[in-house]
N, CA, C and O of each residue as an XYZ file, in Angstrom:
612
protein
N     -12.006     29.430     -9.352
C     -13.307     29.583     -8.717
C     -13.784     28.232     -8.222
O     -13.048     27.246     -8.237
N     -15.010     28.209     -7.790
C     -15.534     26.970     -7.207
C     -16.270     26.142     -8.248
O     -16.545     26.592     -9.360
N     -16.569     24.949     -7.854
C     -17.289     24.020     -8.722
C     -18.682     23.832     -8.155
O     -18.881     23.827     -6.940
N     -19.641     23.676     -9.052
C     -21.032     23.508     -8.640
C     -21.617     22.291     -9.330
O     -21.078     21.796    -10.320
N     -22.732     21.819     -8.788
C     -23.427     20.676     -9.376
C     -24.271     21.128    -10.568
O     -24.409     22.320    -10.839
N     -24.823     20.158    -11.259
C     -25.666     20.442    -12.425
C     -26.881     21.268    -12.017
O     -27.243     22.218    -12.710
N     -27.508     20.917    -10.907
C     -28.683     21.631    -10.432
C     -28.366     23.079    -10.080
O     -29.113     23.986    -10.445
N     -27.259     23.297     -9.371
C     -26.861     24.642     -8.987
C     -26.464     25.438    -10.216
O     -26.781     26.624    -10.306
N     -25.783     24.820    -11.160
C     -25.392     25.496    -12.383
C     -26.640     25.957    -13.166
O     -26.667     27.063    -13.705
N     -27.646     25.111    -13.218
C     -28.874     25.493    -13.922
C     -29.550     26.666    -13.212
O     -30.054     27.583    -13.860
N     -29.558     26.632    -11.891
C     -30.183     27.728    -11.139
C     -29.418     29.042    -11.348
O     -30.032     30.097    -11.507
N     -28.075     28.978    -11.349
C     -27.265     30.177    -11.543
C     -27.429     30.750    -12.951
O     -27.508     31.964    -13.135
N     -27.479     29.854    -13.941
C     -27.577     30.305    -15.332
C     -28.988     30.728    -15.701
O     -29.193     31.415    -16.701
N     -29.950     30.323    -14.903
C     -31.342     30.672    -15.218
C     -31.916     29.812    -16.318
O     -32.812     30.249    -17.041
N     -31.417     28.591    -16.462
C     -31.920     27.654    -17.463
C     -32.238     26.350    -16.753
O     -31.986     26.201    -15.557
N     -32.800     25.400    -17.509
C     -33.161     24.129    -16.904
C     -31.932     23.196    -16.825
O     -30.907     23.427    -17.467
N     -32.081     22.140    -16.016
C     -30.994     21.161    -15.892
C     -30.742     20.447    -17.212
O     -29.597     20.131    -17.534
N     -31.786     20.191    -17.972
C     -31.622     19.499    -19.245
C     -30.840     20.360    -20.244
O     -30.104     19.831    -21.076
N     -30.999     21.680    -20.160
C     -30.247     22.577    -21.049
C     -28.758     22.514    -20.718
O     -27.920     22.469    -21.618
N     -28.431     22.512    -19.428
C     -27.023     22.401    -19.019
C     -26.471     21.036    -19.431
O     -25.346     20.941    -19.921
N     -27.264     19.982    -19.231
C     -26.829     18.633    -19.584
C     -26.576     18.511    -21.089
O     -25.595     17.897    -21.508
N     -27.460     19.096    -21.898
C     -27.283     19.063    -23.356
C     -26.036     19.837    -23.763
O     -25.325     19.433    -24.683
N     -25.767     20.955    -23.077
C     -24.577     21.756    -23.394
C     -23.307     20.981    -23.074
O     -22.313     21.079    -23.792
N     -23.347     20.211    -21.993
C     -22.179     19.394    -21.633
C     -21.973     18.281    -22.652
O     -20.853     18.046    -23.104
N     -23.062     17.594    -23.014
C     -22.966     16.479    -23.954
C     -22.562     16.922    -25.340
O     -21.897     16.175    -26.057
N     -22.953     18.140    -25.738
C     -22.583     18.621    -27.061
C     -21.204     19.242    -27.094
O     -20.679     19.524    -28.171
N     -20.602     19.462    -25.921
C     -19.255     19.994    -25.871
C     -19.189     21.497    -25.755
O     -18.094     22.061    -25.740
N     -20.317     22.163    -25.673
C     -20.332     23.611    -25.530
C     -19.854     24.009    -24.134
O     -19.124     24.986    -23.972
N     -20.266     23.255    -23.152
C     -19.901     23.507    -21.754
C     -19.070     22.333    -21.263
O     -19.477     21.179    -21.392
N     -17.903     22.628    -20.699
C     -17.079     21.538    -20.204
C     -17.269     21.391    -18.692
O     -17.629     22.337    -17.992
N     -17.015     20.170    -18.219
C     -17.119     19.913    -16.780
C     -15.784     19.391    -16.301
O     -15.009     18.838    -17.082
N     -15.515     19.564    -15.021
C     -14.208     19.184    -14.497
C     -14.205     17.789    -13.904
O     -13.150     17.302    -13.496
N     -15.338     17.140    -13.844
C     -15.365     15.798    -13.310
C     -16.782     15.281    -13.184
O     -17.737     16.051    -13.078
N     -16.901     13.983    -13.198
C     -18.182     13.329    -13.011
C     -18.055     12.467    -11.757
O     -17.345     11.461    -11.760
N     -18.730     12.855    -10.710
C     -18.668     12.124     -9.450
C     -19.967     11.352     -9.277
O     -20.840     11.380    -10.145
N     -20.083     10.669     -8.158
C     -21.340      9.951     -7.879
C     -22.484     10.937     -7.681
O     -23.649     10.587     -7.868
N     -22.147     12.185     -7.300
C     -23.191     13.199     -7.123
C     -23.583     13.825     -8.454
O     -24.610     14.499     -8.523
N     -22.808     13.630     -9.507
C     -23.123     14.200    -10.813
C     -21.955     15.010    -11.353
O     -20.821     14.872    -10.894
N     -22.247     15.858    -12.337
C     -21.225     16.692    -12.964
C     -20.742     17.753    -11.995
O     -21.514     18.275    -11.191
N     -19.442     18.070    -12.081
C     -18.850     19.178    -11.336
C     -18.452     20.220    -12.382
O     -17.579     19.979    -13.217
N     -19.107     21.383    -12.322
C     -18.912     22.410    -13.341
C     -18.270     23.630    -12.697
O     -18.735     24.108    -11.663
N     -17.200     24.136    -13.308
C     -16.562     25.365    -12.819
C     -17.508     26.536    -13.064
O     -18.154     26.629    -14.108
N     -17.572     27.420    -12.085
C     -18.423     28.611    -12.225
C     -17.873     29.492    -13.335
O     -18.645     30.130    -14.051
N     -16.540     29.543    -13.496
C     -15.956     30.368    -14.563
C     -16.350     29.825    -15.940
O     -16.610     30.599    -16.862
N     -16.395     28.496    -16.079
C     -16.813     27.889    -17.342
C     -18.304     28.178    -17.602
O     -18.718     28.432    -18.733
N     -19.073     28.130    -16.544
C     -20.504     28.416    -16.656
C     -20.730     29.872    -17.076
O     -21.597     30.157    -17.903
N     -19.941     30.797    -16.498
C     -20.097     32.215    -16.848
C     -19.610     32.492    -18.273
O     -20.057     33.461    -18.888
N     -18.707     31.668    -18.812
C     -18.252     31.838    -20.192
C     -19.387     31.538    -21.157
O     -19.591     32.256    -22.136
N     -20.132     30.458    -20.869
C     -21.210     30.045    -21.756
C     -22.483     30.857    -21.498
O     -23.184     31.241    -22.433
N     -22.768     31.108    -20.235
C     -23.964     31.868    -19.843
C     -23.504     33.102    -19.084
O     -23.309     33.023    -17.871
N     -23.321     34.251    -19.755
C     -22.777     35.461    -19.115
C     -23.632     35.984    -17.963
O     -23.118     36.724    -17.124
N     -24.884     35.637    -17.891
C     -25.759     36.157    -16.841
C     -25.470     35.508    -15.489
O     -26.049     35.905    -14.478
N     -24.591     34.525    -15.462
C     -24.292     33.801    -14.220
C     -23.731     34.733    -13.162
O     -24.171     34.707    -12.013
N     -22.772     35.548    -13.538
C     -22.157     36.443    -12.564
C     -23.140     37.466    -12.033
O     -23.016     37.909    -10.891
N     -24.120     37.851    -12.848
C     -25.129     38.799    -12.378
C     -26.039     38.125    -11.356
O     -26.529     38.790    -10.444
N     -26.280     36.795    -11.491
C     -27.172     36.078    -10.578
C     -26.494     35.687     -9.251
O     -27.169     35.372     -8.271
N     -25.173     35.711     -9.235
C     -24.465     35.283     -8.035
C     -24.510     36.354     -6.973
O     -24.372     37.543     -7.259
N     -24.705     35.917     -5.747
C     -24.693     36.820     -4.612
C     -23.268     36.885     -4.066
O     -22.592     35.861     -3.968
N     -22.820     38.068     -3.716
C     -21.484     38.150     -3.147
C     -21.460     37.498     -1.763
O     -22.386     37.646     -0.965
N     -20.393     36.788     -1.513
C     -20.233     36.105     -0.253
C     -19.174     36.816      0.564
O     -18.053     37.018      0.097
N     -19.518     37.189      1.759
C     -18.558     37.853      2.632
C     -17.711     36.784      3.309
O     -18.235     35.872      3.949
N     -16.421     36.906      3.163
C     -15.518     35.949      3.779
C     -15.191     36.448      5.183
O     -14.700     37.558      5.384
N     -15.481     35.590      6.125
C     -15.227     35.951      7.511
C     -13.892     35.358      7.937
O     -13.615     34.179      7.715
N     -13.090     36.185      8.540
C     -11.811     35.675      9.023
C     -12.055     34.962     10.344
O     -12.911     35.377     11.125
N     -11.325     33.918     10.593
C     -11.526     33.202     11.852
C     -11.111     34.071     13.042
O     -10.201     34.896     12.958
N     -11.800     33.855     14.119
C     -11.485     34.616     15.328
C     -10.143     34.158     15.879
O      -9.839     32.965     15.881
N      -9.341     35.113     16.347
C      -8.076     34.694     16.927
C      -8.300     33.909     18.211
O      -9.220     34.194     18.978
N      -7.459     32.933     18.431
C      -7.581     32.099     19.613
C      -6.900     32.817     20.775
O      -5.715     33.146     20.724
N      -7.679     33.043     21.806
C      -7.161     33.809     22.938
C      -6.274     32.947     23.836
O      -5.196     33.376     24.247
N      -6.729     31.737     24.134
C      -6.004     30.882     25.077
C      -5.296     29.786     24.299
O      -5.940     28.860     23.806
N      -3.979     29.881     24.186
C      -3.201     28.886     23.447
C      -2.468     27.921     24.350
O      -1.694     27.096     23.865
N      -2.690     28.002     25.641
C      -1.964     27.112     26.557
C      -2.344     25.657     26.318
O      -1.485     24.777     26.375
N      -3.620     25.392     26.050
C      -4.056     24.038     25.768
C      -3.437     23.510     24.494
O      -3.064     22.340     24.413
N      -3.328     24.370     23.501
C      -2.713     23.972     22.236
C      -1.218     23.724     22.401
O      -0.667     22.809     21.789
N      -0.569     24.529     23.218
C       0.843     24.346     23.462
C       1.099     23.005     24.145
O       2.024     22.275     23.788
N       0.261     22.698     25.133
C       0.387     21.414     25.837
C       0.155     20.257     24.873
O       0.903     19.278     24.883
N      -0.886     20.366     24.034
C      -1.176     19.319     23.074
C      -0.033     19.164     22.082
O       0.296     18.048     21.681
N       0.574     20.282     21.682
C       1.690     20.239     20.760
C       2.895     19.523     21.389
O       3.546     18.707     20.735
N       3.188     19.833     22.662
C       4.287     19.172     23.353
C       4.013     17.682     23.509
O       4.916     16.860     23.349
N       2.771     17.335     23.820
C       2.401     15.929     23.976
C       2.592     15.181     22.656
O       3.109     14.064     22.640
N       2.181     15.791     21.565
C       2.352     15.175     20.250
C       3.827     15.023     19.898
O       4.211     14.021     19.295
N       4.651     15.985     20.256
C       6.094     15.880     19.991
C       6.690     14.715     20.774
O       7.513     13.968     20.245
N       6.278     14.556     22.034
C       6.769     13.434     22.847
C       6.349     12.105     22.261
O       7.136     11.159     22.226
N       5.102     12.027     21.796
C       4.619     10.784     21.185
C       5.387     10.483     19.902
O       5.704      9.327     19.620
N       5.685     11.524     19.128
C       6.462     11.341     17.904
C       7.863     10.840     18.212
O       8.357      9.933     17.543
N       8.507     11.419     19.214
C       9.846     10.979     19.599
C       9.830      9.526     20.076
O      10.725      8.750     19.742
N       8.805      9.160     20.862
C       8.695      7.775     21.325
C       8.490      6.821     20.149
O       9.072      5.737     20.119
N       7.679      7.214     19.198
C       7.450      6.366     18.027
C       8.721      6.223     17.189
O       9.012      5.143     16.676
N       9.473      7.312     17.055
C      10.732      7.239     16.306
C      11.732      6.342     17.014
O      12.440      5.572     16.365
N      11.801      6.431     18.364
C      12.698      5.561     19.127
C      12.309      4.091     18.967
O      13.173      3.231     18.798
N      11.013      3.808     19.021
C      10.529      2.442     18.815
C      10.885      1.949     17.410
O      11.246      0.786     17.228
N      10.783      2.827     16.435
C      11.145      2.460     15.059
C      12.636      2.140     14.966
O      13.023      1.190     14.285
N      13.476      2.928     15.647
C      14.911      2.654     15.639
C      15.212      1.294     16.271
O      16.034      0.536     15.756
N      14.544      0.985     17.390
C      14.759     -0.306     18.042
C      14.293     -1.446     17.146
O      14.968     -2.471     17.044
N      13.165     -1.277     16.508
C      12.646     -2.299     15.605
C      13.601     -2.524     14.432
O      13.838     -3.661     14.023
N      14.142     -1.439     13.902
C      15.096     -1.561     12.801
C      16.362     -2.299     13.246
O      16.921     -3.091     12.488
N      16.813     -2.034     14.486
C      18.006     -2.717     14.992
C      17.753     -4.217     15.150
O      18.604     -5.033     14.794
N      16.589     -4.577     15.681
C      16.244     -5.997     15.852
C      16.156     -6.660     14.464
O      16.640     -7.775     14.270
N      15.547     -5.973     13.525
C      15.428     -6.517     12.178
C      16.793     -6.743     11.547
O      17.007     -7.747     10.868
N      17.711     -5.818     11.768
C      19.060     -5.980     11.226
C      19.751     -7.184     11.860
O      20.435     -7.939     11.168
N      19.580     -7.372     13.177
C      20.154     -8.550     13.841
C      19.589     -9.840     13.275
O      20.326    -10.803     13.060
N      18.304     -9.865     13.037
C      17.656    -11.052     12.490
C      18.188    -11.342     11.093
O      18.412    -12.499     10.739
N      18.388    -10.306     10.308
C      18.918    -10.509      8.960
C      20.344    -11.048      8.999
O      20.707    -11.909      8.199
N      21.152    -10.541      9.929
C      22.529    -11.045     10.057
C      22.520    -12.510     10.468
O      23.290    -13.307      9.932
N      21.646    -12.878     11.425
C      21.530    -14.284     11.826
C      21.119    -15.160     10.658
O      21.669    -16.242     10.453
N      20.150    -14.685      9.896
C      19.690    -15.451      8.723
C      20.820    -15.672      7.735
O      20.992    -16.769      7.203
N      21.588    -14.620      7.496
C      22.698    -14.749      6.547
C      23.755    -15.742      7.052
O      24.308    -16.510      6.265
N      24.041    -15.729      8.383
C      25.002    -16.686      8.922
C      24.481    -18.118      8.796
O      25.228    -19.021      8.420
N      23.213    -18.323      9.106
C      22.643    -19.679      8.977
C      22.657    -20.139      7.519
O      22.899    -21.310      7.226
N      22.397    -19.211      6.628
C      22.406    -19.559      5.201
C      23.814    -19.967      4.745
O      23.982    -20.916      3.980
N      24.815    -19.230      5.230
C      26.195    -19.579      4.882
C      26.580    -20.929      5.464
O      27.243    -21.733      4.809
N      26.159    -21.171      6.700
C      26.488    -22.442      7.346
C      25.807    -23.600      6.614
O      26.422    -24.646      6.401
N      24.552    -23.420      6.232
C      23.841    -24.470      5.498
C      24.501    -24.718      4.143
O      24.633    -25.867      3.722
N      24.909    -23.672      3.469
C      25.573    -23.835      2.175
C      26.900    -24.573      2.336
O      27.262    -25.404      1.504
N      27.620    -24.259      3.413
C      28.898    -24.941      3.645
C      28.682    -26.412      3.931
O      29.437    -27.253      3.443
N      27.662    -26.739      4.717
C      27.365    -28.143      5.015
C      26.945    -28.906      3.760
O      27.353    -30.049      3.552
N      26.136    -28.269      2.936
C      25.716    -28.935      1.698
C      26.872    -29.171      0.768
O      26.981    -30.243      0.173
N      27.736    -28.194      0.631
C      28.884    -28.401     -0.265
C      29.840    -29.448      0.301
O      30.483    -30.167     -0.464
N      29.946    -29.547      1.642
C      30.789    -30.553      2.271
C      30.226    -31.954      2.020
O      30.992    -32.880      1.754
N      28.919    -32.124      2.098
C      28.294    -33.429      1.846
C      28.437    -33.833      0.395
O      28.602    -35.014      0.091
N      28.378    -32.882     -0.487
C      28.491    -33.207     -1.922
C      29.916    -33.638     -2.272
O      30.120    -34.422     -3.198
N      30.897    -33.126     -1.532
C      32.265    -33.489     -1.856
C      32.665    -34.837     -1.266
O      33.693    -35.386     -1.664
N      31.870    -35.406     -0.307
C      32.146    -36.707      0.311
C      30.948    -37.618      0.058
O      29.997    -37.601      0.840
N      30.969    -38.403     -0.997
C      29.805    -39.248     -1.304
C      29.581    -40.321     -0.253
O      28.449    -40.786     -0.121
N      30.593    -40.747      0.507
C      30.401    -41.782      1.530
C      29.481    -41.274      2.625
O      28.746    -42.058      3.226
N      29.507    -39.988      2.893
C      28.661    -39.446      3.963
C      27.195    -39.489      3.546
O      26.315    -39.542      4.405
N      26.919    -39.466      2.261
C      25.529    -39.546      1.816
C      24.964    -40.949      1.994
O      23.757    -41.106      2.179
N      25.824    -41.979      1.939
C      25.363    -43.344      2.073
C      25.170    -43.728      3.533
O      24.746    -44.845      3.828
N      25.471    -42.832      4.430
C      25.252    -43.117      5.838
C      26.529    -43.449      6.560
O      26.497    -43.614      7.780
N      27.655    -43.556      5.880
C      28.920    -43.882      6.519
C      29.647    -42.627      6.961
O      29.231    -41.504      6.674
N      30.750    -42.851      7.669
C      31.569    -41.748      8.134
C      32.829    -41.727      7.307
O      33.122    -42.670      6.572
N      33.576    -40.637      7.432
C      34.822    -40.519      6.687
C      35.782    -41.619      7.120
O      35.925    -41.894      8.312
N      36.416    -42.224      6.180
C      37.393    -43.277      6.473
C      36.754    -44.643      6.650
O      37.470    -45.643      6.691
N      35.475    -44.723      6.753
C      34.790    -46.011      6.957
C      34.433    -46.585      5.605
O      33.867    -45.897      4.756
N      34.767    -47.849      5.408
C      34.392    -48.514      4.155
C      33.183    -49.372      4.438
O      33.117    -50.062      5.455
N      32.263    -49.325      3.563
C      31.047    -50.118      3.730
C      30.997    -51.158      2.621
O      31.265    -50.852      1.459
N      30.654    -52.385      2.986
C      30.514    -53.416      1.965
C      29.078    -53.432      1.514
O      28.167    -53.170      2.299
N      28.876    -53.737      0.263
C      27.491    -53.734     -0.218
C      26.689    -54.847      0.454
O      27.212    -55.931      0.713
N      25.455    -54.577      0.724
C      24.584    -55.571      1.357
C      24.306    -56.689      0.381
O      24.200    -56.440     -0.820
N      24.182    -57.931      0.867
C      23.906    -59.047     -0.043
C      22.522    -58.848     -0.645
O      21.634    -58.282     -0.007
N      22.347    -59.310     -1.855
C      21.044    -59.120     -2.490
C      19.977    -59.926     -1.749
O      20.250    -61.016     -1.247
N      18.811    -59.401     -1.687
C      17.689    -60.075     -1.020
C      17.275    -61.269     -1.862
O      17.306    -61.202     -3.091
N      16.883    -62.374     -1.205
C      16.457    -63.546     -1.981
C      15.221    -63.220     -2.791
O      14.402    -62.393     -2.389
N      15.093    -63.866     -3.921
C      13.971    -63.614     -4.812
C      12.673    -64.246     -4.320
O      12.642    -64.900     -3.277
N      11.640    -64.049     -5.060
C      10.315    -64.536     -4.670
C      10.267    -66.066     -4.594
O       9.770    -66.619     -3.612
N      10.780    -66.755     -5.624
C      10.722    -68.211     -5.669
C      11.606    -68.835     -4.594
O      11.274    -69.882     -4.040
N      12.728    -68.189     -4.305
C      13.608    -68.720     -3.263
C      12.912    -68.658     -1.905
O      13.013    -69.590     -1.107
N      12.243    -67.618     -1.660
C      11.536    -67.484     -0.394
C      10.351    -68.444     -0.346
O      10.052    -68.996      0.713
N       9.685    -68.647     -1.450
C       8.511    -69.500     -1.511
C       8.904    -70.970     -1.284
O       8.221    -71.713     -0.580
N      10.004    -71.354     -1.891
C      10.439    -72.749     -1.777
C      11.318    -72.995     -0.565
O      11.695    -74.139     -0.311
N      11.657    -71.960      0.191
C      12.433    -72.111      1.381
C      13.915    -72.189      1.152
O      14.642    -72.608      2.053
N      14.399    -71.808     -0.005
C      15.808    -71.837     -0.283
C      16.442    -70.509      0.178
O      15.858    -69.437      0.023
N      17.608    -70.614      0.726
C      18.272    -69.398      1.197
C      19.511    -69.142      0.414
O      20.209    -68.160      0.665
């Protein structure tokens, strides 16, 4: 069944809002949720505690929707939506392909960088700025403070 607010539940049961609130707080009447609008109480739960509820309810006639006579507009809109969906799916496939290419490029660059790093680590002369096969002599030590001050070289 449907859910009603505290005010509507009190009106249906023929009691005050405070009576319904006390019944909820004492556990006699359960609620299905507390929203910003207040308690949501099932009509079936309300009729269990207050049997007069069903007698107070007015029957509601359910009206069936009128059949749609002209469906040509809906058919056109449906076809248009299908075309838009196909275009979006195609765009998604293209985007996925570009993303896959970018990932492959990234992986190749990563492998190349790793190879270069491992190559530099295996040749310590290349880290000092020299080339393979080139021998470098150590630079002479810089003169000290007193040597420079007194002009000795």
